[in-house]
C-alpha positions in Angstrom: 112.9 134.9 95.4 115.8 132.8 96.8 113.4 129.9 97.3 112.0 130.2 93.8 115.6 130.3 92.4 116.6 127.1 94.2 113.2 125.6 93.2 114.0 126.2 89.5 117.4 124.7 89.9 115.8 121.5 91.3 113.1 121.3 88.7 115.4 122.0 85.7 116.7 118.4 85.3 113.2 117.0 85.5 112.0 119.5 82.9 114.9 118.6 80.6 114.1 114.9 81.0 110.5 115.5 79.9 111.5 117.8 77.0 114.1 115.3 75.7 111.4 112.6 75.9 109.2 114.4 73.5 111.9 116.0 71.4 112.5 115.1 67.7 115.7 113.0 67.2 117.4 115.8 65.2 116.8 118.3 68.1 118.2 116.1 70.9 121.8 117.4 70.7 121.2 120.7 68.9 122.9 123.9 69.9 121.6 126.2 71.2 119.3 123.7 73.0 115.6 123.7 72.2 113.7 124.2 75.5 110.3 123.3 74.0 109.6 120.1 72.0 108.0 121.7 68.9 106.5 119.7 67.4 106.3 117.1 70.2 106.6 113.4 69.4 105.9 110.1 71.3 108.2 108.0 69.2 110.8 107.7 72.1 108.2 106.3 74.4 107.2 103.8 71.8 110.8 102.8 71.3 111.4 102.5 75.0 108.4 100.3 75.5 109.5 98.1 72.6 113.1 97.7 73.9 112.1 96.8 77.5 109.2 95.0 79.3 108.3 98.0 81.5 105.2 96.3 82.8 107.3 93.5 84.3 109.8 96.0 85.7 107.0 98.0 87.3 105.5 94.9 88.9 109.0 93.8 90.2 109.8 97.3 91.6 106.3 97.7 93.2 106.5 94.2 94.8 110.0 94.8 96.2 109.2 98.4 97.5 105.8 97.4 99.0 107.1 94.4 100.9 110.3 96.1 102.1 108.5 99.2 103.2 105.8 97.2 105.0 108.3 95.2 107.0 110.4 98.3 107.7 107.4 100.2 109.0 106.2 97.3 111.2 109.7 96.9 112.6 110.2 100.7 113.0 106.9 101.2 114.9 107.5 98.4 117.4 111.3 99.1 117.8 110.6 102.9 118.0 108.0 102.3 120.7 110.4 100.0 122.7 113.3 102.5 122.6 111.0 105.4 123.5 109.0 103.9 126.3 110.9 100.9 127.9 113.9 101.1 130.1 116.4 98.2 129.7 120.1 97.7 130.1 122.3 99.0 127.2 119.4 100.8 125.6 121.4 103.7 124.5 124.2 101.4 123.2 121.8 99.4 121.0 120.1 102.6 119.8 123.5 104.1 118.8 124.5 100.8 117.2 121.4 100.9 115.0 122.1 104.5 114.1 125.6 103.6 113.2 124.4 101.3 110.5 123.3 104.5 108.6 127.0 105.5 108.3 128.0 102.3 106.6 127.3 102.5 102.8 126.1 99.5 100.8 129.4 99.5 98.9 131.2 98.5 102.1 128.9 95.6 102.9 127.9 94.4 99.5 130.6 91.6 99.3 129.8 90.1 102.7 126.1 90.5 102.2 126.4 88.7 98.8 128.3 85.9 100.5 125.6 85.6 103.1 122.8 85.6 100.5 124.7 82.9 98.6 124.8 80.7 101.7 121.1 81.1 102.0 120.6 80.2 98.4 118.9 83.6 97.7 121.1 84.7 94.7 118.9 85.9 91.8 115.7 85.7 93.9 113.3 88.3 95.3 114.3 87.2 98.9 117.8 88.3 98.1 116.7 91.7 97.0 114.4 92.1 100.0 116.5 90.7 102.8 118.7 93.8 103.4 115.5 96.0 103.5 113.4 94.2 106.0 114.3 96.8 108.6 115.3 100.5 108.5 117.5 102.3 111.0 116.2 105.6 109.7 112.6 104.5 110.4 113.5 103.3 113.9 115.2 106.7 114.7 112.4 108.9 113.3 109.6 107.0 115.0 111.5 106.8 118.3 111.9 110.5 118.3 108.3 111.0 117.6 107.0 108.6 120.3 109.3 110.2 122.9 107.2 113.4 122.4 104.0 111.7 123.4 102.7 111.9 126.9 103.5 108.8 129.1 100.1 109.3 130.8 98.4 108.2 127.6 100.2 104.9 127.5 99.8 104.4 131.3 96.0 105.0 131.0 95.8 102.4 128.2 97.6 99.9 130.4 95.3 100.6 133.3 92.4 99.9 131.0 93.9 96.5 130.3 95.4 97.0 126.9 98.4 95.0 126.0 101.6 96.4 124.5 100.7 95.2 121.0 97.3 96.7 121.2 98.7 100.0 122.5 101.1 100.2 119.6 98.5 99.3 116.9 95.4 101.2 118.2 96.9 104.2 120.0 100.5 104.9 118.9 100.2 104.1 115.2 97.1 106.3 114.6 98.6 109.3 116.4 101.8 109.2 114.4 100.3 108.4 111.0 101.9 111.5 109.5 105.3 110.4 110.6 104.7 106.8 109.4 103.6 108.2 106.0 106.7 110.3 105.8 109.0 107.4 106.7 107.1 105.1 104.3 107.5 107.6 101.4 111.2 108.1 102.0 111.8 104.3 102.2 109.6 103.7 99.2 111.7 106.2 97.1 114.9 104.6 98.3 113.7 101.1 97.4 112.3 102.3 94.1 115.6 104.0 93.2 117.9 101.4 94.6 120.3 100.3 91.8 123.5 98.9 93.2 122.2 96.0 95.3 119.6 94.7 92.8 122.1 94.8 89.9 124.5 92.7 92.1 122.0 90.2 93.3 119.8 89.8 90.2 121.0 87.9 87.1 117.8 87.1 85.2 115.8 89.5 83.1 112.5 88.5 84.7 113.5 89.8 88.1 114.9 93.2 87.1 113.6 96.3 88.8 113.1 99.7 87.1 116.6 101.2 87.8 118.3 98.0 86.6 116.1 98.0 83.4 116.7 101.6 82.6 120.5 101.2 83.0 120.4 98.8 80.1 119.4 101.6 77.8 122.9 103.0 78.0 125.3 101.4 75.5 129.1 101.8 76.1 129.5 103.1 72.6 126.3 104.8 71.9 123.5 106.3 74.0 120.0 107.0 72.5 119.0 109.9 74.6 115.5 110.0 73.5 114.5 106.4 74.6 116.7 106.8 77.7 114.9 109.9 78.8 111.5 108.4 78.0 112.3 105.3 80.1 113.5 107.6 82.9 110.2 109.5 82.7 108.2 106.3 82.9 110.3 105.3 85.9 109.6 108.6 87.6 105.8 108.7 87.3 105.0 106.6 90.4 107.1 108.8 92.7 105.2 111.9 91.5 101.8 110.2 91.9 102.6 108.9 95.4 103.9 112.2 96.6 100.8 114.0 95.4 98.7 111.7 97.6 100.8 111.7 100.7 102.3 115.2 100.7 99.8 116.4 103.4 101.0 113.6 105.7 104.7 114.4 105.1 104.2 118.0 106.1 102.2 117.0 109.2 104.8 114.4 110.1 107.8 116.6 109.9 106.1 119.5 111.6 105.0 117.3 114.6 108.3 115.3 115.0 109.7 116.0 118.5 106.6 118.0 119.6 104.4 117.2 122.6 101.0 115.8 121.8 
């Protein structure tokens, strides 16, 4: 009962978002609130699609998320393997240094990061959006902890059979931790898809806007059209729900196996 109660609290904002998207204009701010859109209408979705090129925003967000997650996963697997298996000077120091970056919010580094991107000439480009997301400290930590739980004899046997380190990572380690990799990939994908502050800082042109930046322009300082705004938010949320439905099995498997012996 407690879990169901907390679940309802978590679901309520999403439910209200969907209800508002299909609600008639005169019922949007009615009191008491109407919990069911009777009769439902799709006019807000039509208005949202007319006000913003969501097809373009989708492509931009998917491109940014796919590239950043791919690079972060590759870096995380190899770095996690190195920290878990190798012994080298200052290993713990560098590992703690990487984890320390998780404690520094983007608001602190945004000015210096913007100056760096300007020196590279990456302002208002996809490279400028992607550069801070080429690696993930969270991915390195999560994968390192998982690889540490794997038997060293498995890696030693592969080396005796003549496998190189890259082949060991790609053909032995990666398949065994696919659940963890899927978990990290989904979390990083959600972070990239929902990222608003850095894209709105680095992007100036309409053609490069991502979904969160595009949705933000539905809010006027003097007037907010709640129907189109909630419809746009619903459109932006659909990919997250679809992706989660496909990879939820791997997420549960990855979290359950993290830190356990194989």
